[in-house]
N, C-alpha and C positions, 0 to 999 in steps of 0.2 A: 723098472727098479731092480728086478731080480737079475737081469742081465748085467746091469751096472755094478751091482754088488759082487757077482761072480767074477766080473772082469777085474775089479780091484783086488780080490783075493788071489786070483791066478797070476795077475801081473806081479803082485808082491812076492808070491812064491817063486816065480821065475827070476825076479831080481835077486832074491836071496840065494837061489841056486848059482846064479852068475857070480855073486860076491863070495860064495863059499860059507854062507851062514845058514842057520837053521830056518827052514822055510815056514813051518807051521807057527813057530813063535813069532816070526816076522809078520806073517799074514794076520795073526790075531791083533796086531797093532791097529789095523784099520777100524776096529771097534772103539778104539780109544782116542784117536786123533786123525786129523785130515792128512792126506798124502803129503802135502808140502812140509808139514812138521815131521812126519816119519822120515822123509828124505833128508831133511836138515839134520835130524838126529843121527841118521846113518852116516852121512858125510862126516859129521863130527866124530862119531865113535870109530870110524874106519880110517880117519885122517885122509879122506878122499876129496879130490877136487869136486865141487858141486856140479860143475859143468859136465864132467865125466859121468858122475852118478846119474844126472838127468838124461844123458844119452843112453845109459843102460836101462833106465826106467822107461824111456820112450820105446826102446826095442822090446823090452819085456811086455809092455802094454800092447804093442802091435801084434806080437806073437800070441799073446793070450786072447786077444780079440779074434784073431783068425781061428784059433782052436775052438772058441765058443761058437762062432758062426758055423763052423763045420759040424759041431755037435747039435746045436739048438736052432740053427737058422739065423738069418739076419733080423734083428729086432726092428730095423728100419728099412724094410724092403722097398718102400716107395719114397724115394728121396725127392725133395723139391729142388728144382733147378736154381 
C-alpha cells in the first residue's frame, strides 16, 4: 500500500509538471478523490482532450514507477506467469 500511495503522488506531480501546473497542490488531490475524477477535472479545467491527458497520465505513472523501483525496489519481485 505504501508503494501504491507513493506511486499515485509521484505520478500526479509528474503530470502536473508536464502540464505546467502546481505539483504539490495537484498531488494533494489524491486524498480527496480517485484518479479518474482528478483527471476528468483537469481535462475540464485545462480544456484538454481526455485522450491526450490520459496519455500524459500513463507516461507520468510509468516514469514514477521506474523511479520508485530504483529507490525502493520492486514491490512485486516474484511475478506469477
